[in-house]
LOVOBA-438981 format. One line per field, with one value per residue: x, y, z of N, C-alpha, C in turn; residue in one letter; residue number from 0. Coordinates in Angstrom, 2 decimals, padded with zeros to 5 digits. Example, Ala and Ser with C-alpha at 12.3 -4.5 7.8 and 13.67 -1.06 7.14 Angstrom:
n_xx = (013.19, 012.85)
n_yy = (-005.69, -002.25)
n_zz = (007.80, 007.08)
ca_xx = (012.30, 013.67)
ca_yy = (-004.50, -001.06)
ca_zz = (007.80, 007.14)
c_xx = (013.20, 012.90)
c_yy = (-003.30, 000.03)
c_zz = (007.80, 007.87)
type = (A, S)
seq = (0, 1)
//
This chain:
n_xx = (030.89, 033.73, 035.58, 037.40, 039.96, 039.41, 040.16, 039.32, 040.70, 040.75, 039.69, 038.68, 039.01, 036.28, 035.10, 033.65, 034.84, 034.11, 034.19, 034.71, 034.48, 037.18, 037.65, 037.45, 040.29, 042.22, 044.46, 047.78, 049.81, 053.17, 056.36, 056.71, 057.91, 059.85, 061.08, 060.44, 061.95, 060.80, 060.90, 061.78, 061.46, 061.34, 063.55, 066.59, 068.48, 067.18, 066.20, 065.54, 062.42, 060.87, 060.42, 058.67, 057.17, 057.56, 054.91, 053.23, 050.75, 050.13, 048.60, 048.17, 048.47, 049.26, 051.48, 054.88, 057.60, 060.97, 064.10, 065.43, 064.77, 065.53, 063.64, 061.66, 059.34, 060.20, 061.85, 061.75, 060.98, 059.01, 057.58, 055.74, 053.51, 052.77, 051.95, 051.91, 054.79, 056.09, 057.52, 057.69, 059.45, 057.89, 058.71, 058.67, 056.07, 053.04, 051.15, 049.94, 050.42, 052.65, 052.77, 051.47, 049.12, 047.73, 046.97, 049.27, 051.63, 051.41)
n_yy = (005.44, 005.73, 008.51, 009.96, 012.16, 013.86, 015.08, 017.15, 016.72, 018.26, 019.31, 017.40, 017.32, 016.85, 014.84, 016.56, 018.98, 020.23, 020.32, 018.03, 017.05, 015.30, 012.09, 011.82, 011.92, 010.42, 012.03, 011.98, 012.80, 014.14, 013.40, 015.02, 018.38, 018.45, 019.01, 017.45, 015.67, 015.26, 012.83, 011.77, 009.09, 005.81, 005.97, 007.21, 007.90, 008.96, 012.02, 015.08, 016.53, 018.40, 020.01, 019.25, 021.34, 021.43, 020.09, 019.41, 017.46, 014.49, 012.99, 009.50, 007.82, 005.42, 002.70, 001.49, -000.93, -000.06, 001.57, 000.82, 002.71, 004.39, 006.17, 008.68, 007.23, 004.60, 001.80, 001.07, -000.27, 000.72, 003.02, 005.97, 007.09, 010.31, 012.09, 012.50, 010.98, 011.55, 010.76, 009.74, 008.48, 006.00, 005.85, 008.33, 009.14, 009.27, 006.67, 004.89, 002.24, -000.54, -001.65, -001.85, 000.68, 001.45, 000.65, -001.20, 000.47, 000.67)
n_zz = (-006.94, -008.83, -010.09, -012.82, -013.99, -016.99, -020.24, -022.91, -026.00, -028.27, -031.54, -034.34, -037.84, -040.00, -042.80, -044.42, -044.00, -041.67, -038.05, -035.34, -031.96, -030.48, -028.90, -025.32, -023.20, -020.69, -018.46, -017.06, -014.25, -014.36, -012.81, -009.68, -009.27, -011.28, -014.61, -017.80, -020.36, -023.65, -026.08, -029.44, -029.86, -028.23, -026.15, -024.59, -026.44, -028.57, -030.18, -028.36, -028.42, -027.19, -023.96, -021.07, -018.63, -015.02, -013.09, -015.14, -016.92, -018.81, -021.72, -022.47, -025.30, -026.41, -025.55, -025.48, -025.51, -024.71, -024.20, -020.98, -018.12, -015.10, -012.81, -011.11, -010.43, -010.34, -012.03, -015.43, -018.71, -020.22, -022.45, -022.95, -025.38, -026.09, -027.94, -031.53, -032.57, -030.17, -027.10, -023.66, -020.81, -018.87, -016.30, -015.22, -015.10, -013.39, -013.29, -011.66, -011.90, -012.44, -014.85, -018.22, -019.10, -021.21, -024.65, -026.78, -028.85, -032.37)
ca_xx = (031.42, 034.98, 035.67, 038.77, 040.14, 039.45, 040.44, 038.99, 041.99, 040.67, 038.72, 039.18, 038.31, 035.46, 035.25, 033.06, 035.55, 033.68, 035.01, 034.02, 035.36, 037.78, 037.30, 038.09, 041.50, 042.70, 045.82, 048.54, 050.83, 054.58, 057.02, 056.62, 059.10, 060.87, 060.68, 060.60, 062.27, 059.97, 061.81, 061.18, 061.29, 061.36, 064.88, 067.30, 069.31, 066.35, 066.32, 064.56, 061.58, 060.41, 060.53, 057.46, 057.49, 057.12, 053.47, 052.48, 050.10, 050.20, 047.75, 048.91, 047.71, 049.68, 052.75, 055.73, 058.85, 062.13, 065.25, 065.11, 065.10, 065.18, 063.15, 060.94, 058.35, 060.77, 062.64, 060.87, 061.31, 057.79, 057.58, 054.39, 053.34, 051.91, 051.55, 052.52, 056.24, 056.57, 057.53, 058.32, 059.59, 056.84, 059.34, 058.43, 054.64, 052.30, 050.00, 049.35, 050.66, 053.99, 052.62, 050.81, 047.80, 047.16, 047.33, 050.61, 051.77, 051.57)
ca_yy = (005.37, 006.49, 009.39, 010.22, 013.40, 013.72, 016.33, 017.12, 016.96, 019.18, 019.00, 016.72, 017.76, 015.82, 014.72, 017.71, 020.20, 020.70, 019.74, 017.24, 016.84, 013.98, 011.37, 012.26, 011.17, 010.61, 012.53, 011.49, 013.78, 013.75, 013.44, 016.37, 019.22, 018.32, 019.08, 016.14, 015.69, 014.47, 012.34, 011.36, 007.64, 005.21, 005.82, 008.48, 008.21, 009.70, 013.47, 015.77, 017.36, 019.49, 019.72, 019.58, 022.01, 020.81, 020.24, 019.01, 016.16, 014.04, 011.88, 008.35, 007.27, 004.03, 002.47, 000.50, -001.19, 000.67, 001.59, 000.79, 003.96, 004.52, 007.53, 009.00, 006.20, 003.26, 001.43, 000.45, -000.12, 001.20, 004.40, 006.46, 007.97, 011.40, 012.81, 011.89, 011.06, 012.10, 009.72, 009.97, 007.25, 005.78, 006.00, 009.70, 009.42, 008.58, 005.97, 004.03, 000.85, -000.87, -002.24, -001.06, 001.24, 001.77, -000.34, -001.14, 001.27, -000.15)
ca_zz = (-008.27, -008.95, -011.25, -013.23, -014.74, -018.44, -020.93, -024.33, -026.62, -029.39, -032.57, -035.52, -039.04, -040.61, -044.24, -045.10, -043.63, -040.37, -036.98, -034.33, -030.80, -030.38, -027.67, -024.08, -022.88, -019.33, -018.36, -015.91, -013.85, -014.40, -011.50, -009.09, -009.10, -012.32, -016.01, -018.41, -021.79, -024.55, -027.10, -030.72, -029.83, -026.88, -025.57, -024.36, -027.60, -029.52, -029.99, -027.52, -029.27, -026.33, -022.54, -020.32, -017.37, -013.78, -012.86, -016.33, -017.05, -020.20, -022.14, -022.97, -026.40, -026.48, -024.87, -026.15, -024.83, -025.21, -023.29, -019.56, -017.45, -013.69, -012.57, -009.88, -010.14, -010.45, -013.20, -016.42, -020.13, -020.88, -022.92, -023.21, -026.54, -025.62, -029.16, -032.70, -032.56, -028.90, -026.07, -022.36, -020.04, -017.88, -014.98, -014.78, -015.23, -012.33, -013.84, -010.64, -012.28, -012.90, -016.17, -019.25, -018.80, -022.52, -025.65, -027.37, -030.07, -033.58)
c_xx = (032.64, 034.92, 037.13, 038.80, 040.14, 039.67, 040.02, 040.25, 041.93, 039.62, 039.41, 038.37, 037.52, 035.63, 034.68, 033.69, 035.13, 034.59, 034.12, 034.99, 035.91, 037.39, 038.05, 039.27, 041.90, 044.13, 046.44, 049.60, 052.24, 055.16, 057.02, 057.97, 060.16, 060.27, 061.00, 060.87, 061.33, 060.86, 061.06, 060.96, 061.48, 062.75, 065.58, 068.22, 068.51, 066.43, 065.22, 063.76, 060.97, 060.62, 059.25, 057.85, 056.97, 055.62, 052.61, 051.79, 050.11, 049.12, 048.65, 048.04, 048.02, 051.03, 053.54, 056.98, 059.98, 063.27, 064.77, 065.64, 064.70, 064.80, 062.40, 059.99, 058.87, 061.59, 061.74, 061.44, 060.08, 057.93, 056.16, 054.39, 052.33, 051.42, 052.26, 054.04, 056.84, 056.39, 058.19, 058.42, 058.49, 057.39, 059.11, 056.96, 053.89, 051.03, 049.29, 049.56, 052.12, 053.97, 051.96, 049.44, 047.08, 047.59, 048.74, 050.59, 051.99, 052.91)
c_yy = (006.27, 007.38, 009.56, 011.52, 013.08, 015.09, 016.17, 017.55, 017.88, 018.74, 018.31, 017.18, 016.59, 015.85, 015.92, 019.03, 020.80, 020.15, 019.00, 017.06, 015.43, 013.35, 011.95, 011.35, 011.47, 011.15, 012.08, 012.53, 013.24, 013.91, 014.88, 017.08, 019.11, 018.51, 017.73, 016.28, 014.76, 014.10, 011.86, 009.85, 007.12, 004.93, 007.15, 008.84, 008.90, 011.19, 014.00, 016.69, 018.54, 019.08, 020.16, 020.26, 021.21, 021.07, 019.84, 017.67, 015.80, 013.00, 010.71, 007.69, 005.80, 003.92, 001.41, 000.24, -000.41, 000.55, 001.58, 002.05, 003.86, 005.97, 007.62, 007.88, 004.78, 003.06, 000.67, 000.59, 000.34, 002.67, 004.76, 007.38, 009.03, 012.28, 012.13, 012.09, 011.62, 011.08, 010.23, 008.63, 007.18, 005.88, 007.39, 010.11, 008.60, 007.96, 005.12, 002.55, 000.66, -001.46, -001.27, -000.59, 001.65, 000.67, -000.16, -000.30, 000.33, 000.09)
c_zz = (-008.35, -010.18, -011.61, -014.01, -016.22, -019.05, -022.38, -025.07, -027.83, -030.38, -033.72, -036.72, -039.62, -042.12, -044.98, -044.71, -042.31, -039.30, -036.00, -033.17, -030.83, -029.05, -026.48, -023.77, -021.45, -019.38, -017.05, -015.55, -014.02, -013.00, -010.95, -009.03, -010.17, -013.70, -016.63, -019.90, -022.54, -025.73, -028.34, -030.81, -028.42, -026.32, -025.45, -025.52, -028.70, -029.19, -029.08, -028.43, -028.52, -024.88, -021.86, -019.01, -016.17, -013.60, -014.05, -016.14, -018.52, -020.49, -022.53, -024.04, -026.64, -025.78, -025.61, -025.31, -025.49, -024.22, -021.84, -018.89, -015.98, -013.44, -011.27, -009.46, -010.35, -011.70, -014.15, -017.82, -020.91, -021.22, -023.34, -024.42, -026.14, -026.76, -030.32, -032.67, -031.28, -027.78, -024.80, -021.64, -018.99, -016.46, -014.40, -014.87, -014.19, -012.90, -012.80, -010.92, -012.67, -014.30, -017.15, -018.80, -020.08, -023.50, -026.17, -028.65, -031.25, -034.23)
type = (X, X, X, X, X, X, X, X, X, X, X, X, X, X, X, X, X, X, X, X, X, X, X, X, X, X, X, X, X, X, X, X, X, X, X, X, X, X, X, X, X, X, X, X, X, X, X, X, X, X, X, X, X, X, X, X, X, X, X, X, X, X, X, X, X, X, X, X, X, X, X, X, X, X, X, X, X, X, X, X, X, X, X, X, X, X, X, X, X, X, X, X, X, X, X, X, X, X, X, X, X, X, X, X, X, X)
seq = (0, 1, 2, 3, 4, 5, 6, 7, 8, 9, 10, 11, 12, 13, 14, 15, 16, 17, 18, 19, 20, 21, 22, 23, 24, 25, 26, 27, 28, 29, 30, 31, 32, 33, 34, 35, 36, 37, 38, 39, 40, 41, 42, 43, 44, 45, 46, 47, 48, 49, 50, 51, 52, 53, 54, 55, 56, 57, 58, 59, 60, 61, 62, 63, 64, 65, 66, 67, 68, 69, 70, 71, 72, 73, 74, 75, 76, 77, 78, 79, 80, 81, 82, 83, 84, 85, 86, 87, 88, 89, 90, 91, 92, 93, 94, 95, 96, 97, 98, 99, 100, 101, 102, 103, 104, 105)
//
């Protein structure tokens, strides 16, 4: 049986003000030896909201088409949503696939 890395992403507030753990989410490593700009949308013309340091891993909550980018893991127009309003090009994330590995962003 294969296993995969999972990470508890934190706690969510319940209706009564308590907290409950959110679902486990798989994380994926970014391209080795490089930092990665996180953008506010699926393209390089969107503003940089932060930069991930080399050696980081990211969750992928959903994916969407956007600007085509060539990077460490090939050329793609897929962008990964890693947090609310935060996207990275899938060309810099090692998902093990040339296609979608998560649902489409709404």
